[in-house]
N, C-alpha and C positions, 0 to 999 in steps of 0.2 A: 819678404824681407830676406836679404842675403846674410850669410854669416858675418861678413865685414861690418855691415850696417848694425847688426845685433851687437857685436863687440864694440863698435863705436858708441852706441847708445848707452851700453853698460859702463863704459869708461866715463862718458859725460856725466852720468848721474852718480856713480859710485867710486870713480877713480880706480876701477879694477880692470886689470888686463887678463886675458885668458892664460891659463897655465896649461902646459902640455906635458902631463907626468908619465906618459907611457911610451917608451921607446918603440914598442911594437906597433902602436897606433898613433903615428905622429900627427894626425890631424884631428884627434879626439882632444877637445878643449874643456877644461874645468873652470867654473866661475867660482871664486872663493872670497869669502870675507877677508878684508885686508889683514886683520889682527888675529882673529881666531882661526882663520884659514878653513872654516867650515864651508862646505859646498852649498851654493844656492842655484846652481845650473850646470848642466853638462851638455856640450854640443858635440855631436857625433855625425859622421858620414857613414851610412850604412846601406845595405840593400833593402828595398821595400819589402821583399819576401820575408825578411826577419821580423817585420812588424805585422805579418799575416796579410799583406797586400798582394794583389795579383800582378806582380811586376818584379823584375830584378833590377829595376832603376836605382841608382845610388842617389839617396836623398839626405839632406841635412836635417837633423832633428835636434830639439832642445828638450832636456828633461828638467822639469821644475817641480818644487814641492808646493802643494796646495792643501787647503783645509780638507780633511777627509770627508766631510759632508758635501763638498762640491765636485768631488772626483766624478761621480755618476753623470751630473748635469753637464760637466764639461766634456766628458767623453761622447756625449750625444752631438756635439758640434763638429762639423766637418774639419779634418785636419788635426783632431786631438784624440789620441789613442791611449790605451793602457801603457803604463810606464815600461820602457825597454830597459831591462837589467836593474830596475830599482823597485822599491816597495810600491806595489800597485795600489795600496790604500792611501798613500801619502803623496805620490808623484804621478805625473802624467807625462806623456810624450807629445811634443808639438812638432808637426811638419811645418818648418818655418817659412816655407815658400807657399803654404796653403791656408795660413791663418792671418787675419788682418794684423798689421804692425801694432796697433793700439792694444789689441788683446794680448799679443805676445809681451808687450812692455808692461801691462798691467799684472800678467802672471809672474813676470820676473820680479816686479815689486812685491808681489805677495810672497814668493819664495824667499826673497831677501829678508823680509820681515819674520817669516816662520822660522828661518834658520839663524837668526841672531843669536 
């Protein structure tokens, strides 16, 4: 999945557009609930090396909140890693071009519900 497709899917389902709150990181996007403004997703473009991968390739990632009991099993799947710059007990990082679209959309649904 590409970031534009992810944003389109989120808009179709939740009528939420990405928010770009950081001047220094103009391509970092936050997905927020429309009224409470609580985050349910963060999309970043970062170096793979920052994720502990053996590359300096810039990748798009999605941070989502998940049930704490699911973190371990999710991280065993290819493309799902410990959360980057988030609480690792409650959030995971998804390499959006390495994980099936259906799983990404399911994780967004879960994160949306958990952050209500």
